[in-house]
NUVEX-942570 format. One line per 4 residues: number of its first residue (from 1); their letters; for each residue x, y, z of N, C-alpha, C. Coordinates in Angstrom, 3 decimals. Example, Ala and Ser with C-alpha at 12.3 -4.5 7.8 and 13.67 -1.06 7.14 Angstrom:
2
1	as	13.190:-5.690:7.800:12.300:-4.500:7.800:13.200:-3.300:7.800; 12.850:-2.250:7.080:13.670:-1.060:7.140:12.900:0.030:7.870
END
This chain:
107
1	mdne	0.847:-1.176:0.000:0.000:0.000:0.000:0.892:1.238:0.000; 0.540:2.208:-0.817:1.286:3.458:-0.910:0.773:4.411:0.160; 1.613:4.738:1.142:1.201:5.584:2.263:0.786:6.980:1.841; 1.221:7.437:0.673:0.832:8.772:0.208:-0.648:8.834:-0.139
5	dvkl	-1.269:7.686:-0.438:-2.683:7.649:-0.806:-3.604:7.435:0.389; -3.048:7.159:1.551:-3.848:6.883:2.742:-4.102:8.183:3.496; -5.387:8.473:3.734:-5.740:9.644:4.531:-5.752:9.216:5.990; -4.875:9.804:6.773:-4.783:9.463:8.185:-5.933:10.092:8.976
9	dslh	-6.370:9.397:10.023:-7.356:9.964:10.929:-6.690:11.064:11.748; -7.499:11.911:12.351:-7.001:13.056:13.119:-7.389:12.940:14.578; -6.438:13.221:15.460:-6.758:13.340:16.873:-7.392:14.716:17.042; -8.661:14.760:17.452:-9.382:16.021:17.550:-9.228:16.666:18.926
13	hvai	-9.509:15.897:19.977:-9.372:16.457:21.323:-9.151:15.369:22.361; -8.698:15.809:23.503:-8.586:14.986:24.694:-9.541:15.601:25.707; -10.316:14.762:26.377:-11.251:15.253:27.392:-10.800:14.758:28.753; -10.665:15.691:29.683:-10.305:15.337:31.057:-11.428:15.772:31.990
17	qved	-11.625:15.004:33.058:-12.674:15.344:34.015:-12.166:16.365:35.026; -13.037:17.321:35.330:-12.769:18.340:36.336:-14.001:18.459:37.222; -13.818:18.852:38.452:-14.955:18.993:39.374:-15.713:20.302:39.162; -15.019:21.349:38.719:-15.613:22.678:38.586:-15.160:23.290:37.258
21	iara	-16.091:23.398:36.321:-15.758:23.908:34.977:-15.185:25.318:35.060; -15.835:26.212:35.804:-15.383:27.610:35.876:-13.979:27.714:36.465; -13.731:26.988:37.538:-12.414:27.023:38.179:-11.337:26.467:37.243; -11.626:25.342:36.597:-10.658:24.733:35.679:-10.417:25.628:34.462
25	lkwy	-11.487:26.206:33.930:-11.352:27.085:32.775:-10.510:28.306:33.124; -10.708:28.856:34.305:-9.908:29.999:34.760:-8.431:29.604:34.817; -8.133:28.435:35.403:-6.748:27.995:35.523:-6.115:27.790:34.145; -6.806:27.081:33.267:-6.244:26.824:31.937:-6.088:28.122:31.143
29	setf	-7.026:29.031:31.287:-6.954:30.310:30.561:-5.818:31.189:31.071; -5.560:31.144:32.365:-4.472:31.947:32.933:-3.100:31.312:32.718; -3.071:30.004:32.546:-1.813:29.280:32.429:-1.341:29.130:30.990; -2.263:29.006:30.044:-1.918:28.736:28.649:-2.567:29.730:27.703
33	naei	-1.982:29.877:26.535:-2.586:30.654:25.457:-3.484:29.714:24.664; -4.746:29.735:24.983:-5.727:28.882:24.325:-7.019:29.675:24.180; -7.765:29.343:23.144:-9.030:30.034:22.867:-10.198:29.193:23.387; -11.123:29.819:24.096:-12.341:29.141:24.536:-13.295:29.122:23.343
37	vyld	-13.640:27.913:22.874:-14.529:27.815:21.720:-15.928:27.336:22.080; -16.090:26.778:23.291:-17.416:26.361:23.743:-17.409:26.328:25.259; -18.540:26.703:25.849:-18.658:26.683:27.304:-20.118:26.536:27.699; -20.393:25.573:28.580:-21.687:25.511:29.257:-21.434:24.948:30.657
41	dtwa	-22.472:24.568:31.375:-22.311:24.124:32.764:-21.625:22.771:32.907; -21.605:21.958:31.832:-21.056:20.605:31.957:-19.749:20.395:31.198; -19.403:21.314:30.300:-18.121:21.165:29.621:-17.681:22.446:28.936; -16.383:22.498:28.696:-15.784:23.621:27.966:-14.794:23.034:26.974
45	mlrf	-14.618:23.715:25.862:-13.659:23.284:24.843:-12.663:24.410:24.623; -11.395:24.066:24.748:-10.303:25.010:24.519:-9.553:24.606:23.261; -9.221:25.585:22.433:-8.452:25.308:21.219:-7.016:25.734:21.435; -6.130:24.765:21.314:-4.700:25.035:21.284:-4.282:25.040:19.821
49	eniy	-3.052:25.367:19.514:-2.630:25.417:18.121:-2.784:24.071:17.416; -2.502:22.979:18.119:-2.463:21.690:17.447:-3.538:20.698:17.888; -4.361:21.050:18.874:-5.374:20.116:19.377:-6.368:20.889:20.253; -7.498:20.267:20.501:-8.485:20.818:21.429:-8.397:20.057:22.745
53	lalv	-8.764:20.738:23.836:-8.844:20.133:25.151:-10.251:20.378:25.682; -10.954:19.297:26.028:-12.286:19.416:26.614:-12.179:19.227:28.116; -12.828:20.104:28.851:-12.944:19.989:30.300:-14.366:19.516:30.573; -14.519:18.340:31.181:-15.840:17.741:31.366:-16.059:17.395:32.832
57	ipgq	-17.329:17.418:33.268:-17.604:17.069:34.664:-17.993:15.593:34.755; -17.634:14.955:35.861:-17.990:13.548:36.053:-19.505:13.354:35.959; -19.920:12.245:35.415:-21.341:11.929:35.307:-21.996:12.473:34.057; -21.369:13.415:33.379:-21.929:13.986:32.155:-21.185:13.501:30.913
61	hpph	-19.888:13.427:31.001:-19.051:13.040:29.876:-17.890:12.202:30.411; -17.568:11.107:29.761:-16.413:10.328:30.236:-15.107:10.986:29.802; -14.030:10.803:30.568:-12.734:11.240:30.057:-12.426:10.376:28.833; -11.900:10.985:27.779:-11.710:10.233:26.537:-10.742:10.933:25.588
65	iaie	-10.421:10.228:24.536:-9.677:10.777:23.407:-10.628:10.746:22.223; -10.733:11.851:21.498:-11.625:11.927:20.341:-10.806:11.892:19.052; -11.235:11.017:18.154:-10.551:10.836:16.882:-11.546:11.082:15.760; -11.189:11.957:14.817:-12.007:12.137:13.620:-11.738:10.930:12.730
69	hega	-12.805:10.196:12.415:-12.665:8.923:11.709:-13.728:8.827:10.623; -13.306:8.652:9.383:-14.227:8.572:8.241:-15.311:7.519:8.440; -14.995:6.422:9.104:-15.950:5.331:9.272:-16.619:5.301:10.629; -16.762:6.439:11.278:-17.324:6.477:12.632:-18.693:5.801:12.699
73	eahg	-19.539:6.022:11.705:-20.898:5.470:11.737:-20.910:3.948:11.623; -19.821:3.333:11.214:-19.742:1.870:11.151:-19.728:1.256:12.549; -19.490:2.066:13.566:-19.421:1.579:14.943:-20.733:1.764:15.696; -21.749:2.295:15.032:-23.053:2.488:15.652:-23.659:3.816:15.236
77	tlir	-24.812:4.118:15.787:-25.516:5.351:15.451:-24.810:6.548:16.069; -24.490:7.513:15.236:-23.830:8.727:15.712:-24.851:9.614:16.419; -24.407:10.278:17.458:-25.248:11.207:18.211:-24.794:12.622:17.886; -25.764:13.512:17.603:-25.450:14.922:17.340:-25.350:15.635:18.671
81	hrdg	-24.241:16.333:18.869:-23.983:17.039:20.124:-24.360:18.516:20.012; -24.410:19.187:21.149:-24.788:20.605:21.207:-23.902:21.493:20.352; -22.648:21.093:20.169:-21.734:21.921:19.378:-21.807:21.604:17.885; -22.721:20.713:17.486:-22.910:20.398:16.076:-22.110:19.202:15.570
85	tesi	-21.205:18.676:16.383:-20.443:17.504:15.960:-21.297:16.252:16.114; -20.905:15.187:15.406:-21.580:13.903:15.500:-20.556:12.836:15.835; -20.915:11.964:16.805:-19.941:10.959:17.217:-20.606:9.807:17.951; -19.771:8.821:18.264:-20.174:7.684:19.082:-19.021:7.358:20.018
89	yvnd	-19.357:6.979:21.254:-18.340:6.547:22.209:-18.192:5.036:22.111; -16.944:4.575:22.070:-16.637:3.147:22.058:-15.468:2.907:23.006; -15.254:1.655:23.365:-14.088:1.280:24.157:-13.086:0.589:23.246; -11.815:0.875:23.472:-10.791:0.154:22.730:-10.583:-1.217:23.369
93	segn	-9.643:-1.987:22.870:-9.409:-3.344:23.363:-8.975:-3.381:24.825; -8.527:-2.243:25.364:-8.044:-2.182:26.742:-9.020:-1.488:27.680; -10.199:-1.119:27.165:-11.221:-0.487:27.992:-11.176:1.028:28.030; -10.262:1.640:27.288:-10.203:3.107:27.233:-11.361:3.638:26.401
97	vlel	-11.920:4.773:26.812:-13.034:5.376:26.078:-12.491:6.222:24.935; -13.022:5.966:23.747:-12.709:6.757:22.561:-14.002:7.365:22.046; -13.923:8.579:21.582:-15.047:9.198:20.886:-14.669:9.205:19.414; -15.418:8.468:18.600:-15.176:8.454:17.165:-16.083:9.495:16.547
101	mkpv	-15.483:10.524:15.967:-16.220:11.659:15.433:-16.284:11.614:13.912; -17.446:11.946:13.382:-17.538:12.202:11.957:-16.618:13.395:11.705; -15.779:13.341:10.669:-14.868:14.472:10.447:-15.619:15.801:10.436; -15.095:16.753:11.146:-15.754:18.046:11.344:-16.020:18.755:10.026
105	nes	-15.117:18.659:9.075:-15.307:19.351:7.799:-16.440:18.756:6.973; -17.004:17.614:7.386:-18.123:17.008:6.678:-19.460:17.269:7.350; -19.459:17.822:8.572:-20.701:17.992:9.344:-21.628:18.990:8.696
END
């Protein structure tokens, strides 16, 4: 297979759990140069130059790694989220939570 013809999947974001969205967002905003692209009571999304970081509260969103994957819908029914993205949560072979996202440029 010629690697030049293969379109690689993209790591979109990493989501970490925090107890207090406002407190965590304040810390990340004061510590790093990142843009707040989404914020509500249960999660916030920060854009760094090369990746997004989601701050999520326990019980609402699992900590996970999100990958933009052309075949996301092959893993089940995609759910449309408040920010307009579509995805499904799956576990890898080791039990880690992955969010397989329909590529954002196709939404």
